[in-house]
C-alpha positions as CSV (number, residue, x, y, z in Angstrom):
1,M,59.4,67.3,154.1
2,C,56.1,65.9,154.3
3,R,55.7,62.2,153.8
4,S,51.8,62.6,153.5
5,I,52.2,64.3,150.1
6,K,52.2,61.8,147.4
7,T,54.1,62.2,143.9
8,L,50.7,64.0,141.5
9,R,52.4,63.1,137.9
10,P,51.9,59.7,135.8
11,P,53.5,57.1,136.3
12,A,53.2,57.4,139.9
13,I,49.4,57.7,139.6
14,P,47.7,56.2,136.4
15,E,45.6,59.3,135.4
16,E,45.9,62.9,136.1
17,A,45.7,64.1,139.6
18,T,42.1,65.7,140.5
19,E,41.7,69.4,142.2
20,E,41.1,67.6,145.3
21,E,44.6,65.8,145.4
22,M,45.8,68.7,144.6
23,R,44.5,70.8,147.3
24,A,45.2,68.1,149.6
25,A,48.9,68.7,148.8
26,A,49.0,72.1,149.1
27,L,47.0,72.0,152.5
28,Q,50.0,69.5,154.0
29,Y,52.4,71.6,152.4
30,V,50.9,74.8,154.2
31,R,50.7,72.8,157.4
32,K,54.0,71.9,157.6
33,V,55.6,75.4,156.6
34,S,53.1,77.1,159.1
35,G,53.5,74.9,162.0
36,F,49.6,75.1,162.1
37,R,47.4,72.3,161.3
38,A,44.3,74.4,161.6
39,P,45.0,77.9,161.8
40,A,43.5,80.6,164.3
41,A,40.7,82.7,163.1
42,H,42.6,85.7,162.7
43,N,45.0,83.7,160.1
44,Q,42.3,81.6,158.2
45,K,42.4,83.9,155.5
46,V,45.7,84.0,154.5
47,F,46.0,80.5,155.2
48,D,43.7,79.7,152.8
49,R,44.9,81.9,150.4
50,A,48.3,80.3,150.7
51,V,46.4,76.6,150.0
52,A,44.7,78.1,146.9
53,E,48.0,79.7,145.7
54,I,49.9,76.7,145.7
55,A,47.3,74.4,144.5
56,D,46.9,76.4,141.5
57,A,50.9,76.2,140.9
58,T,50.6,73.0,141.4
59,Q,48.1,72.5,138.6
60,R,50.4,74.5,136.5
61,L,53.5,72.8,137.3
62,L,51.2,69.3,136.4
63,D,50.3,71.2,133.1
64,G,53.7,72.0,131.8
65,L,55.3,68.7,132.7
66,E,56.5,66.8,129.5
67,I,56.8,62.9,130.8
68,R,58.8,61.1,128.4
69,G,57.9,57.5,127.3
70,A,54.8,58.0,129.0
71,A,53.1,56.8,125.4
72,A,55.2,54.1,125.5
73,R,53.6,53.1,128.6
74,A,50.1,53.5,127.6
């Protein structure tokens, strides 16, 4: 889908993803889906809300994943 969105779970990255990394991925997703790099002023609120909601969903996803074999690699 969007090549600039990177995997945010171990072992793809050595430590937990930061809020900045999750927000950057959410922003790239919203840009891709909406077709806007930067929304017009009348769309800014809904654009920002979508980024925040996707970042929150990303956090919940990463918090809920069970990465098997992770302890063996550490």
